[in-house]
C-alpha positions as CSV (number, residue, x, y, z in Angstrom):
1,M,-9.0,-34.5,4.7
2,T,-10.5,-31.2,5.8
3,D,-10.9,-31.7,9.6
4,G,-14.5,-30.6,9.4
5,L,-13.9,-27.5,7.3
6,F,-16.5,-26.5,4.7
7,T,-19.3,-28.4,6.2
8,E,-22.7,-27.3,7.5
9,T,-21.5,-27.9,11.1
10,W,-18.4,-25.7,10.6
11,A,-20.4,-23.0,8.8
12,T,-22.9,-22.8,11.7
13,A,-20.1,-22.8,14.3
14,L,-18.4,-19.9,12.4
15,G,-21.6,-17.9,12.4
16,E,-22.0,-18.4,16.1
17,A,-18.4,-17.4,16.8
18,L,-18.8,-14.2,14.8
19,Q,-21.9,-13.4,16.7
20,R,-20.0,-13.8,20.0
21,S,-17.0,-11.8,19.0
22,D,-16.8,-8.3,20.3
23,S,-13.6,-7.6,18.3
24,Y,-15.3,-8.7,15.0
25,R,-18.4,-6.5,15.8
26,V,-16.1,-3.5,16.2
27,A,-14.0,-4.2,13.1
28,A,-17.0,-4.9,10.9
29,K,-19.3,-2.2,12.0
30,G,-19.2,-0.6,8.6
31,W,-19.4,-3.8,6.5
32,E,-22.8,-4.6,5.0
33,G,-23.3,-7.5,2.5
34,S,-22.8,-11.2,2.0
35,I,-19.7,-13.2,1.3
36,I,-19.0,-16.7,0.2
37,L,-15.7,-18.4,1.2
38,E,-15.2,-21.0,-1.5
39,W,-13.0,-24.2,-1.5
40,N,-12.3,-24.3,-5.2
41,D,-10.6,-27.8,-5.5
42,A,-13.2,-29.6,-3.4
43,P,-14.2,-33.1,-4.5
44,I,-17.6,-33.2,-6.2
45,S,-19.0,-35.1,-3.3
46,S,-18.4,-32.0,-1.1
47,M,-20.5,-29.7,-3.3
48,S,-23.8,-28.4,-2.1
49,G,-26.6,-26.4,-3.6
50,G,-26.2,-27.9,-7.0
51,A,-23.1,-27.6,-9.0
52,M,-21.9,-24.0,-8.1
53,G,-19.1,-25.1,-5.8
54,C,-18.3,-25.8,-2.2
55,G,-18.6,-22.6,-0.2
56,V,-19.7,-21.1,3.1
57,F,-22.2,-18.3,2.9
58,L,-22.2,-15.5,5.5
59,D,-24.8,-12.8,5.6
60,L,-22.9,-9.9,7.3
61,H,-24.5,-6.7,8.5
62,H,-22.6,-4.1,10.6
63,G,-20.8,-6.5,12.8
64,E,-23.6,-9.1,13.0
65,C,-23.6,-12.4,11.2
66,R,-27.3,-12.9,10.3
67,A,-26.9,-16.3,8.5
68,A,-24.1,-18.8,8.1
69,R,-24.6,-22.0,6.0
70,M,-23.2,-24.0,3.1
71,A,-23.8,-21.8,0.0
72,T,-26.7,-22.6,-2.3
73,V,-27.1,-21.8,-6.0
74,Q,-29.2,-18.8,-5.0
75,D,-26.6,-17.6,-2.5
76,Y,-24.0,-17.5,-5.3
77,T,-26.3,-15.2,-7.4
78,T,-26.8,-12.8,-4.5
79,A,-23.5,-12.7,-2.7
80,T,-21.6,-9.4,-2.7
81,F,-18.2,-11.2,-2.7
82,V,-17.0,-14.7,-3.5
83,L,-13.5,-15.4,-2.2
84,S,-12.1,-18.6,-3.7
85,T,-8.9,-20.6,-3.3
86,D,-7.7,-24.2,-2.8
87,L,-7.6,-26.1,0.5
88,T,-3.9,-25.5,0.9
89,V,-4.4,-21.8,1.1
90,W,-7.4,-22.1,3.3
91,N,-5.3,-24.2,5.7
92,G,-2.6,-21.4,5.6
93,L,-5.2,-18.8,6.4
94,L,-6.8,-20.8,9.2
95,T,-3.4,-21.6,10.8
96,A,-2.1,-17.9,10.6
97,H,0.6,-18.8,8.1
98,I,-0.7,-16.2,5.7
99,T,-3.3,-13.3,6.0
100,P,-6.3,-12.6,3.9
101,T,-5.0,-9.3,2.7
102,M,-1.7,-10.6,1.5
103,A,-3.2,-13.7,0.1
104,L,-5.6,-11.5,-1.9
105,L,-3.0,-9.0,-3.1
106,R,-0.6,-11.8,-4.1
107,G,-3.2,-13.6,-6.1
108,K,-3.4,-16.6,-3.8
109,L,-7.0,-15.8,-2.8
110,K,-9.1,-15.0,-5.8
111,L,-12.0,-12.5,-5.8
112,K,-14.4,-14.4,-8.1
113,Q,-17.3,-12.1,-7.6
114,G,-17.4,-8.4,-6.5
115,S,-15.1,-5.5,-6.8
116,I,-11.6,-5.3,-5.3
117,G,-12.2,-1.6,-4.8
118,A,-15.4,-2.3,-2.8
119,L,-13.7,-5.0,-0.7
120,M,-10.4,-3.3,0.2
121,P,-12.0,-0.8,2.6
122,H,-13.1,-3.8,4.7
123,V,-9.8,-5.6,4.9
124,G,-9.7,-5.0,8.7
125,A,-13.1,-6.7,9.0
126,A,-12.1,-9.5,6.7
127,S,-8.9,-10.1,8.7
128,E,-10.9,-10.2,12.0
129,L,-13.4,-12.7,10.4
130,V,-10.5,-15.0,9.5
131,R,-9.0,-14.6,13.0
132,V,-12.4,-15.7,14.5
133,A,-12.5,-18.6,12.0
134,Q,-9.1,-19.7,13.3
135,T,-10.7,-20.3,16.8
136,V,-13.5,-22.4,15.4
137,S,-11.5,-25.1,13.6
138,R,-8.0,-25.5,12.5
139,A,-6.9,-27.6,9.6
140,P,-4.6,-30.5,10.2
141,A,-0.9,-29.9,9.9
142,T,0.2,-29.7,6.3
143,P,3.4,-28.8,4.7
144,T,3.7,-25.0,4.5
145,P,3.5,-24.0,0.9
146,A,6.4,-22.2,-0.7
147,F,4.7,-18.8,-0.6
148,A,3.5,-19.0,3.0
149,H,5.5,-17.7,5.8
150,V,4.6,-16.5,9.3
151,I,4.2,-12.8,8.7
152,T,5.5,-11.6,12.1
153,P,9.3,-11.4,12.0
154,A,11.3,-12.9,14.8
155,P,12.4,-10.4,17.4
156,P,15.7,-8.9,16.1
157,T,18.9,-10.0,17.8
158,A,21.2,-7.6,19.6
159,A,23.5,-7.8,16.6
160,S,20.8,-7.0,14.1
161,T,19.4,-4.1,16.0
162,A,22.8,-2.4,16.6
163,P,23.4,0.6,14.5
164,A,25.6,0.0,11.5
165,S,29.1,1.0,12.2
166,S,29.9,4.2,10.4
167,P,32.9,4.4,8.0
168,R,33.4,7.9,9.5
169,A,34.7,6.3,12.7
170,S,37.8,4.9,10.8
171,S,39.9,6.1,7.9
172,R,37.6,7.1,5.1
173,T,38.0,5.4,1.7
174,L,36.6,7.5,-1.2
175,Q,35.0,5.3,-3.8
176,S,35.0,7.8,-6.7
177,T,38.8,8.1,-6.6
178,S,39.4,4.4,-6.0
179,A,39.9,1.7,-8.5
180,T,36.2,1.0,-8.2
181,G,35.0,4.4,-9.4
182,L,31.3,4.7,-10.1
183,R,29.1,1.8,-11.2
184,Y,27.1,3.3,-14.0
185,D,25.4,0.0,-14.6
186,L,23.6,0.0,-11.2
187,F,19.9,0.8,-11.4
188,P,20.1,3.8,-8.9
189,M,22.6,5.4,-11.3
190,K,20.1,5.1,-14.2
191,L,17.5,6.8,-11.9
192,W,20.1,9.5,-11.2
193,E,20.4,10.1,-15.0
194,K,16.6,10.4,-15.4
195,A,16.4,12.7,-12.4
196,K,19.0,15.1,-13.9
197,R,17.2,15.0,-17.2
198,L,13.6,15.2,-16.1
199,G,13.5,16.5,-12.5
200,T,14.9,20.1,-13.0
201,W,11.6,21.9,-13.2
202,N,11.0,25.0,-11.0
203,P,7.6,25.6,-9.2
204,S,8.1,29.3,-9.4
205,D,8.2,29.2,-13.2
206,I,4.6,27.8,-13.5
207,D,2.0,30.4,-14.5
208,F,-1.2,30.1,-12.3
209,T,-3.0,33.0,-13.8
210,Q,-5.6,30.9,-15.6
211,D,-5.8,28.6,-12.6
212,R,-7.0,31.4,-10.5
213,A,-9.7,32.4,-13.1
214,D,-10.8,28.7,-13.3
215,W,-11.0,28.5,-9.5
216,L,-13.5,31.3,-9.3
217,T,-15.8,29.4,-11.6
218,L,-16.0,26.3,-9.5
219,A,-19.0,25.4,-7.3
220,P,-18.4,25.6,-3.5
221,D,-18.3,21.8,-3.1
222,E,-15.8,21.5,-6.0
223,Q,-13.6,24.1,-4.3
224,D,-13.9,22.2,-1.1
225,M,-12.9,18.9,-2.7
226,L,-9.8,20.5,-4.3
227,L,-8.8,22.1,-1.1
228,R,-9.3,18.8,0.7
229,L,-7.2,16.8,-1.7
230,T,-4.5,19.4,-2.1
231,S,-4.2,19.8,1.7
232,L,-3.6,16.0,1.9
233,F,-0.9,16.2,-0.8
234,Q,0.7,19.3,0.8
235,A,1.0,17.8,4.3
236,G,2.1,14.5,2.9
237,E,4.9,16.0,0.8
238,E,6.1,18.0,3.8
239,C,6.2,14.8,5.9
240,V,8.2,12.8,3.4
241,T,10.6,15.7,2.9
242,L,11.2,15.8,6.7
243,D,11.3,12.0,7.2
244,I,13.6,10.8,4.4
245,L,16.9,12.0,6.0
246,P,17.5,8.9,8.2
247,L,17.4,6.7,5.1
248,L,20.0,8.8,3.3
249,D,22.2,8.5,6.4
250,V,21.9,4.7,6.5
251,I,22.7,4.4,2.8
252,S,25.7,6.7,3.3
253,Q,27.0,4.6,6.2
254,E,26.7,1.4,4.2
255,G,28.9,3.0,1.5
256,R,26.4,2.7,-1.3
257,L,27.5,5.8,-3.2
258,E,25.5,5.3,-6.3
259,E,22.3,5.0,-4.3
260,Q,23.2,8.1,-2.2
261,L,23.7,10.1,-5.4
262,Y,20.2,9.3,-6.6
263,L,18.7,10.0,-3.1
264,T,20.0,13.6,-3.2
265,S,17.6,14.2,-6.1
266,F,14.9,12.4,-4.2
267,L,15.1,14.8,-1.3
268,W,15.3,17.8,-3.6
269,E,12.2,16.8,-5.6
270,E,10.2,16.2,-2.4
271,A,11.1,19.7,-1.3
272,K,9.9,21.2,-4.6
273,H,6.6,19.4,-4.2
274,V,6.1,21.2,-0.9
275,E,6.6,24.5,-2.6
276,A,4.4,23.7,-5.6
277,F,1.3,22.8,-3.5
278,R,1.9,25.9,-1.3
279,R,1.8,28.0,-4.4
280,F,-1.6,26.6,-5.2
281,F,-3.0,27.8,-1.9
282,D,-1.3,31.2,-2.1
283,Q,-1.8,32.0,-5.8
284,V,-4.8,29.9,-6.9
285,A,-7.2,29.4,-4.0
286,E,-5.8,32.3,-2.0
287,E,-6.4,30.1,1.1
288,H,-4.6,30.9,4.3
289,S,-6.6,29.1,6.9
290,D,-5.6,26.1,8.9
291,L,-6.0,23.2,6.5
292,T,-5.3,20.5,9.1
293,R,-9.1,20.4,9.4
294,F,-9.0,18.1,6.4
295,H,-6.7,15.6,8.0
296,S,-8.7,12.5,9.2
297,P,-7.8,10.1,12.0
298,S,-6.3,7.6,9.6
299,Y,-4.3,10.3,7.9
300,H,-2.9,11.2,11.3
301,T,-2.1,7.6,12.0
302,I,0.0,7.2,8.8
303,F,1.7,10.6,8.6
304,A,2.0,11.7,12.2
305,E,2.7,8.3,13.8
306,E,3.7,5.5,11.5
307,L,5.9,7.3,9.0
308,P,8.1,9.3,11.4
309,A,8.4,6.3,13.7
310,A,9.5,3.9,11.0
311,M,11.9,6.4,9.4
312,G,13.2,7.7,12.7
313,R,14.0,4.2,14.0
314,L,16.8,4.1,11.3
315,R,18.8,6.5,13.5
316,T,19.3,3.8,16.0
317,D,18.6,0.6,14.1
318,A,20.0,0.2,10.6
319,S,19.2,-3.5,10.4
320,P,17.8,-4.9,7.1
321,I,14.4,-5.5,8.8
322,A,14.3,-1.9,10.0
323,Q,15.2,-0.6,6.5
324,A,12.5,-2.8,5.0
325,R,9.8,-1.6,7.3
326,A,10.8,2.0,6.7
327,S,10.8,1.7,2.9
328,A,7.6,-0.3,2.9
329,T,6.0,2.6,4.9
330,Y,7.5,5.4,2.9
331,N,7.6,4.0,-0.7
332,M,4.9,1.3,-0.8
333,I,2.2,2.9,1.4
334,V,2.7,6.7,1.4
335,E,4.0,7.0,-2.2
336,G,2.6,3.9,-3.8
337,V,-0.9,3.6,-2.3
338,L,-1.7,7.2,-1.4
339,A,0.4,9.7,-3.4
340,E,0.3,8.0,-6.7
341,T,-3.4,7.2,-6.5
342,G,-4.2,10.8,-5.5
343,Y,-2.0,12.4,-8.3
344,H,-3.4,10.1,-10.9
345,T,-7.0,11.0,-10.1
346,Y,-6.3,14.7,-9.5
347,H,-4.6,15.0,-12.9
348,R,-7.5,13.2,-14.6
349,V,-10.1,15.5,-13.0
350,L,-8.3,18.6,-14.1
351,T,-7.6,17.4,-17.7
352,T,-11.1,16.0,-18.2
353,R,-12.7,19.3,-17.2
354,G,-10.0,21.4,-18.9
355,L,-9.2,23.2,-15.7
356,M,-6.2,24.9,-14.2
357,P,-3.4,24.3,-16.8
358,G,-0.8,25.3,-14.1
359,M,-1.9,22.6,-11.7
360,Q,-2.2,20.1,-14.6
361,R,1.5,20.7,-15.2
362,V,2.3,20.4,-11.5
363,A,0.4,17.0,-11.3
364,A,2.1,15.7,-14.4
365,L,5.6,16.6,-13.1
366,L,4.9,15.2,-9.7
367,K,3.7,11.9,-11.2
368,A,7.0,11.7,-13.1
369,D,9.1,12.4,-10.0
370,E,7.1,9.9,-7.9
371,S,7.5,7.2,-10.5
372,R,11.3,7.4,-10.0
373,H,10.8,7.4,-6.2
374,L,8.7,4.3,-6.4
375,A,11.1,2.6,-8.7
376,Y,13.9,3.2,-6.1
377,G,11.7,1.9,-3.3
378,I,11.0,-1.3,-5.3
379,F,14.7,-1.7,-6.0
380,L,15.7,-1.1,-2.3
381,L,13.1,-3.6,-1.0
382,S,14.1,-6.1,-3.7
383,R,17.8,-5.7,-2.9
384,L,17.1,-6.3,0.8
385,V,15.1,-9.4,0.1
386,A,17.8,-10.8,-2.2
387,E,20.5,-10.1,0.3
388,H,18.8,-11.1,3.5
389,G,16.1,-13.6,2.5
390,D,12.7,-14.4,3.8
391,S,13.1,-12.6,7.2
392,V,13.0,-9.4,5.2
393,W,10.2,-10.5,3.0
394,D,8.1,-11.4,6.0
395,A,8.8,-8.0,7.5
396,I,7.6,-6.3,4.3
397,T,4.4,-8.3,4.2
398,A,3.8,-7.8,7.9
399,R,4.2,-4.0,7.5
400,M,1.8,-4.0,4.6
401,E,-0.8,-5.9,6.6
402,E,-0.4,-3.4,9.5
403,L,-0.8,-0.2,7.3
404,L,-3.1,-1.1,4.5
405,P,-6.3,-0.7,6.5
406,S,-5.4,2.8,7.6
407,A,-4.2,3.7,4.1
408,I,-7.4,2.6,2.5
409,A,-9.4,4.3,5.2
410,I,-7.8,7.6,4.3
411,I,-9.4,7.4,0.9
412,S,-12.8,6.5,2.3
413,E,-12.6,9.3,4.9
414,A,-11.7,11.9,2.3
415,F,-15.0,11.3,0.6
416,S,-17.2,10.9,3.7
417,A,-17.9,14.6,3.9
418,Y,-20.0,14.5,0.7
419,P,-23.3,12.7,0.0
420,P,-22.4,9.4,-1.8
421,D,-24.5,10.3,-4.8
422,R,-23.2,13.9,-5.1
423,I,-19.4,13.7,-4.7
424,P,-17.8,16.6,-6.5
425,F,-16.4,16.0,-10.0
426,G,-18.3,12.7,-10.2
427,L,-15.5,10.9,-8.2
428,H,-16.0,7.5,-6.7
429,P,-13.9,6.2,-3.8
430,E,-14.0,2.7,-5.3
431,T,-12.1,4.0,-8.3
432,F,-9.3,5.2,-6.1
433,V,-9.1,1.9,-4.2
434,T,-9.2,-0.2,-7.4
435,F,-6.4,1.8,-9.0
436,A,-4.3,1.7,-5.8
437,T,-4.8,-2.0,-5.3
438,G,-3.8,-2.9,-8.9
439,Q,-0.6,-0.8,-8.7
440,F,0.2,-2.3,-5.3
441,Q,-0.3,-5.9,-6.5
442,R,2.1,-5.5,-9.4
443,R,4.8,-4.0,-7.1
444,M,4.5,-6.7,-4.5
445,E,4.9,-9.3,-7.3
446,R,8.1,-7.6,-8.4
447,I,9.5,-7.6,-4.9
448,E,8.5,-11.2,-4.3
449,R,10.5,-12.2,-7.4
450,A,13.6,-11.0,-5.5
451,R,13.4,-14.1,-3.2
452,H,14.8,-16.1,-6.1
453,Q,17.0,-13.4,-7.8
454,S,20.6,-12.1,-7.6
455,I,21.4,-8.4,-7.2
456,A,22.6,-8.4,-10.9
457,Q,19.2,-9.8,-12.0
458,I,17.4,-7.2,-10.0
459,N,19.5,-4.4,-11.5
460,A,18.8,-5.6,-15.0
461,L,15.1,-6.3,-14.6
462,E,14.4,-2.9,-12.8
463,A,16.3,-1.1,-15.6
464,L,14.2,-2.9,-18.2
465,E,10.9,-2.1,-16.3
466,N,11.9,1.6,-16.1
467,A,13.5,2.0,-19.5
468,T,11.4,4.9,-20.8
């Protein structure tokens, strides 16, 4: 039973609702193209337009819905995107149990046609489209599938929001001189070993002489692009250096000595990244102007508002949900979506062109450092899920849903200053988004596994994933 979903009547009603919705018009003002929402396990009798499938075709143009109908064979050949899943997932989407972004990133909602890199910049519009669809028709009550949970966590109780009691308030027990000693088998200790072995590079030892010579050969738009990207890296590294301290304090208060040992290297490495990028401006570009001109509205949202707020909250709220939201912001969004994607492309541009050996070295070292930071973030979030269950998992997915549109917008905004067909170095925003989305999907899958794992299993599996 579909309660009228995926019928001509429902398609028409959805199109009319989209036309009436001011919120959809605003959210989708930059979306142009057509989309098919496909019910992939529909009975043959429900198919329309031949044998292509059972789908609703929507012709979308800058906040307008110019056509809405059951999809025909011709519609399938021209649609920009085809989003496909079974009726159970559609029911979850249309009853707000799951969101389109998380369903897509977790593989529950399949992109059968079109590019994930082209779709992700419009996740805000897609979410608003589904919200409008929820007002048109709701599927009948069905058992909630195992992966579907309401993504808005319940308001924390007074007990959960109270700051964790500090061991400093009572007689201190020192772990390293106790019978417990240090747990060398824990994954953070393995990261600590790698940090001691691989993270001891010095920014002031890197020779930028050739980099300066290469800089002077670049075209003005190429210099502008490198200044733009590097300014985003520079400010981002300063922000994460400033904002990580509350997490160190929480881990210390919880008595997790092995994690705290690793986090000392985490802070030290972030500080070195700040110095390395400043040396680029001072010694390579010889640029001393105010570079905040390159910081877009979405960049400000993430780095000046969301990151310091989420991390700063840990000073008064050390609950598992607050920790999960902070780590999701810091590790999954700032480091996983933005920094890793940026460094990957930055390094590739320089190596492909044979430019700036000093900055090539910096980018490679930063990528190695950030891989350890991300590994810890995945471990921390997995541990919190394993220890505290689906309330934490729901908080993580909710935070991702909140921040992904702004994170993807930062990528789009960085390229908007250049003509689409003449972006310096032949870069394409879609390439950035596709890479970021792929990495993000894999990490979310690993964190989701923790819902059915023990801490010992998480330690073993993360060590295996990061063995090299």
